[in-house]
N, C-alpha and C positions, 0 to 999 in steps of 0.2 A: 238201155244200161241203168237211166236214171228210175225208170219205170221198174224194172229189178229193186235195185237199190231202195227206193218208196216201201214193194212189197214186202222185204226184208225185213225194213224198221218198225215196219204193220207188224209184223210176225213177233219181231223181239218183244211191241208193245206190249201184244196179245198175251205173251209168257210168261211177263213182269208182272200183270195183270192178275192172270191165274195162279202165280208162284203168290202172290200180295192175299188172296181169297185164300187159297190153302192154308199160307200160316196164319191168316187172321180165323181159319174151321179150328186150329188147331187147340186143343183147348188149354185152359193154362193150371198151371199147377195147383194143386191145392194143399191145406195144413191140414193135419188130424196130431190124435196123440195118441200113441198105442201103447197099451196094456206090457211093460215087460217087469209086473211084478214078480213074476214065477219064470221071466225066461230062462239063467243062467250064464255066466259070462260067454261061453263057449256061440248059444244061439244070440246073445244080442250082438256078437261081435259081426254074424253072418249079418243079421235084420240090418246093419249100419251099411253092408256094402252090396245091400241091394240093388239090382239096377230100376232105375227110374227114380228111386230115391236121393235129391241133389243136395238136401243138408241133413240133420239131424241138431237137436240136446237132450242132452239126458238130463232130468231129474228124477231122482229117485225110482219110482216104480212106472213111472212113464216117460215114453221119448217122444219128444216134440220133432214133427218130422214135413217136410214140403217133398212133393212126391206129383206123379204126372200117373197118367191109367196106369201105365207100363209097372211101374213099384207099386200101385194100391194090388193090382190084379198078382204081383209077385209077392205079398206081404201076405194074401188072404192064402193065396198054395202052400205057402209054408205055417201057415197054421197064425199068424199074431193077428189080433182084432185093432182094429185102427177104426176111432173113433173123428169123423171128418167133422172139422170145425167149418159150418157154415158160412159162407160168402168172407171166406179170408184167405188172400192169396198171397199174404206174405207179412212178416212179421212187425208191421207197421202197429197195431192194433192189441200186441202184446208186449205184456210186462213181467218180470220175474218180480215176484216178494218175498225178502231176505229178512229174517229176524221178527217179521210182523206178528204179533201173538191172535189166535185165533180168536180173541175177544175186539180185536181193532175192525172199528168201524171203515168198511169203503165207501168210498165217495159215491154217489149217485149217478149210478151207468158203468161202474165197475164191477165185473164178477170173477166169480173164481172158476176156472176150469178145470185144474185140479191142485190139490192139496196135499203136499209132501212131506209136511212138517215144518220144517226149518226153512221152505220152500214153496209159495203158492203161484201157480201159473194162473197170471188175470189178463180178460180184456176188457177192451174201452174203445170211446170214441176218441177224437183228440182233446175235446173237453174235456170228459171225463179222466183221461190221463194225467191232464194240466193239473187235476185237481188234485191226483194221488202225488205225481210227482210233489207238488208242493208239503205233500204229506210229510214227506221224508225231511223234508226241511224242519219241519214244525214238529216230528217225533225226536229229533236230533240221533242218536247215534243206534237208538234202539230197532227201527226201521230203516232198511235200503232197499229202493226200487230202482233196479234195472233192466234193460235191454233185452231179450231176448237171441243168443248171440251164437251160430253155428257153429257147429262142431265143439260143441263147450259142455263138460262133463260137470254140473252143477252138482246133484248129490248122485252117490251110489248108492245102491241100496244094498244090504247085507247079502240078499239073493244072487247079484251080480257083481259080486267080489271075485277076485282069482282066488284059487284054491290055496290059503295062508302055508306058506314056505313054514316045513318044521323046524322048529327050530332044533339048535344039535344035542345031544343027552347031557353035554356036559351044562348047556344053556338050561338046555330043560331042570334039571336039576336046583340048579341055582336062583330060576325064574319063580320055580314049588316052593322053594326053600323061604323065599322075599314074600310072594303073596301068602303064606302060611301065618307071617306076623303082621298080616292084617289084623287091626282086630275093630270090628262091628260094634261093639259096646265103648270103646274110646270115644269112638266117633260119634255115636248116639249122643253119649252125655255132653258133647261138648257141643252140638249141633244145639243142643235144649239151655247150654249155657249162653252159648249166642243168643239164639235168640229171646232170653230174656231180656235183652237190652234192645230199646230203642237207637240203631246203629245209624241213623241218618247222619249227612254230613256236619249238620249243625249240632246234632243233639249231645248231650253231655255222656248216653250211654256210647258215641262212638267213641270217646276217651278212654271210657271204661272196658269196653270193649278192647281196645288198642292194649290198652295196659295188659288185659290176663294175658292174651296173644303174646303178648313179650314176656310175660312169667312162666308160660309154658314151654315157650321154646327153650330162653333161658336156664328152664331144668331138666334140659336133653344133654347130655354128655357131650363136650365136646363144643355146643354149638356157642358160636360168638354171634350178638344179639345189638340190631342197632336200631333207633327209629330214624326214618327219612323225611324232613319235613319239607313240605308247596305247597303252593297257595291254589284255591279256588275263590274265586269271587273275591278276592282281598280277605280271603280265612287261610288263617293255616290248617292245613289237616296233614297229616304222618301213614306212612307205608311202615311195618313195620317187617324187618330182615333176620334172618338167621341165616349165618353159613356154617356148612359142617367143610372142614378143608379135606383135602386130598390127601392120599397117603403116599403121594412123588414128594418126597423131601426136597430142600434144595441144599447142596452138598457144596462144600469149599472152590468144587470147583469150577463150581457152577452148570455140570452137567444136567442138573436136574430143577433148574430156577422154576420161582414161581408162574413164569407167562407161560412152563409149559403143562402146566396142569389145566384142563380144559376146565369148560362152566357147564353145568346140568341147573338151568332153574324149575320151579315147583312155584308156582302161583295161582293165587286166588284174589277175590277183595269183598271183603268182611263188610264192608258197608252194606246199607238196605234204606230203600223205601219204602214209601204206600200213598193212598190217597189223600191220608190224614197221618202225614210224617209228624207235624208238630203234636201228636197225639201216639202215634204208635208207630213203629216200622220193623216188626219182631222179624221179616225176613230169614224163614227158617232153610226154604225152598233158595230164595235170591238174598244173598246166597251165603247162608250160616252152612250148608253142606259143601260148600265149596274150602271156604276157608278154615273149615271142623276138617274135609281135607290133608290141605296144608299141614297141618299141624299133626295127623294122624302120618304121613307120610314122615314126615323130619322125625316122629320117633320111629317108625321102621328101620328107615336107612341108617340112622346110629346104632344099628345093631347091624350092618350089612356090613366088611368090606370094601372101599372104594377106591379107586387111583385119582380123580377128579373132583374137584369144589363142585358141593352142591349147594346153591341158595335158594330156601323156602320164603317166599315172602307174602305178607297180607295186604293186599291192595286198599286203600279207600277212594273214594272222588269216581268210584267207577259210573256208579249213576249220572251224575252229573255231566260226565265225558271221558272217561279213560284216565282221567287227569291223574292218579294213582302210578299206575303202570307206564304213561308215560314220560313222567317225571324219572319212575324207574329207569325207564329205556335209556332217558337222556343220561342221566348220574352213568350207566355202565355205559355207554359209546365213548364218553368222557374220560373213564377211567382205564380204557384200551388201548396198548399202543394203536396208530393209525391202521386198517387193516386189518386187527386181530379178532374184528365180532368170528370171525370162525373160529377161533377159543372155545365159543359157546357150545355143544352139543346138541343144543335142542331146548326147547324153553315147553313147558307143559302146565295149561293153566284149567281148571276146575270153574265151569258157573253153572250152579242149576243140575246137582247130580244124586237128589234126591225121592224123584217123584217118579210112579209110572201108576197109570189108568190103571193096570189091570192088577194092579196088586202084585203078592207074590204069585199069582196065575200066569201063564205063556211065561216065554222067552224074552227076559229084560232086555234093553235096547239102548243102545246110545250113540250119540254124532262125534264123531273128531274130525273138527273142522282146521283147515289151511288153505294156501294158495296151493296151485295145480302144479307148481314148481317142486314142493315140498310132498310130492303123493308118495315117494319110497319113506319118508319120514311118517306118516300117518301108516304105511306099510306096516310097521313096525305095531302099532294097538293091535291092529287086525291079527296079525301072528302070535302077541301075547296075549290079545284075550282070546283065541283057541286053543292056546294053550292052560293056561290057569283058570282059565271062567268059561260061564256058558252065556253069555254077552252076544246078541247080536248088532253086530257092527255097523252103520251105515256111516261113508264119509265124504264129506260136504266140503266143496273147493270152489264156495263165494264165502269168502272170511266176512264177517260182520261182528257189528254189535257187543263185543267183549274185548277182555283185557290180550288176547291174543294178537291184538289188530296191530296197537302199539309195538311188538317186536315186529311184526312182519312189513310195518311199514319201513323198519329200519332193517331190513335187509337179513332177520334172523330168524330163521327157524323156528315155527310154533304152533300149535296144537292146541285150539280148544275140546275139550270134554264137556257133552250137556248131553241130560237123559235123552232121551227119545220121545219124550212125550210133552219135552218143558212148552210148549207151544200150545197145548190145550188144562193146561194147569189154570182153573179157575180163582187160584188167590194170586196169581202173577202181581206183584207192586199194590197188594192190599192188605189192611191191617191183620185180616185170617191166614195169612202166610204165614202158619205154626207149626210145630214139630208133627201132629198128630196126623196130620196131613201128607206124609211123608212115608216113604218104603225105605226103610233101612238095608234091607238086602240087595235092592238096586246101587246104591254107594259104595256098598260092601264088593259088590263083584266091579264094580268102575277103577274100585280105590287097588283090587289086586293087579289091574292089569294097567294102572298107572304106577303100582309100586315094582312091575316087573321089567317098565320101559325104562324108569330114571333107573334101576339096578343097571341095566344092560349098558346104555350110556355113560353111568358112571365109575364103571368097573376096572 
């Protein structure tokens, strides 16, 4: 009996050893980048569900995947081209670089694997990635470094957007009527005026631009304009805030109180910076383009019936760390009864909306950025763009580096509209950021889209 038991134990040991050998012989999963630039939403969904792919991360025209041999075979059989990342079996050596301008020098040992504009996929060893993580600190608000997260949509390209819902006939008539009110020439004149000032927060031109914006908003019928003071490094700075009251008036019975009206907020920063800010910081693209957009949408909406209050805010102190929008949000939250931030129907911010690498040739592009929980809000811009523009819309769900973040951090639905080529703008934060580098036709399309959504939110 003892002999039988020993034989049985020996057999079990042999099986365990064989099993271990088989497991050790199983090749590990490999990581790859799959080209999804022309996939379309249906094919993209099929790809993500293929057997053998354990996880994915979507980044514009690239899908980062971890797959075994079966997964690669399935991708090949369905026509997807996968670029294997050599000697890489986990995402530990990868980072997503958000809002890093293309001119930003990467630390030694960090290489770009995919560049999707608003986001770059980079790879490096632990020392190089530590240096990159430090650059996140050194560059402040304008650079974000994040790990690769399985199942996350960082960017969704225009090609892979779901087919936009067609607006109703009534909505179509309204948004097209609103879009026709947008004036490219007025916007362009305002950009040139603003870019004539050095609008760095420490420059006298910042005050002159502030007063000019206030004057232009105050000239709009029905607009109530105030200056909102805040502090940056011991210095006073100001936001310019205009309000167009909604048409639901307060009656004696209180059935339509002021709190019944929602808030729609349109904003953009008017301050600028450059490598020689004490000398000149014209900031035509960054961000006379967005500040002029705020003024233009204010003019448009003054001529559009609306039930909700519409706030138009030109922020300062963005370049130093979103100070103006943070101060605005703090005051906004303080001014609302507890738990009533839900009165804010949506926030539309504009930062760098005037540059296109291809000029007037090709399809103009815009990025709409928010958090994934507000994807339905972002979708309204995709739908509006399809109705009143010829824009190619990319959506980003990794918000970073501009005034929309101040609102999102407070739990308020907000988007950033930014041109798709901003990170290739050679004059970013330079004295050469002047109006002659811009493409007014692109800004015109973005403004029509934003005007349409503003009207839908405020109606």
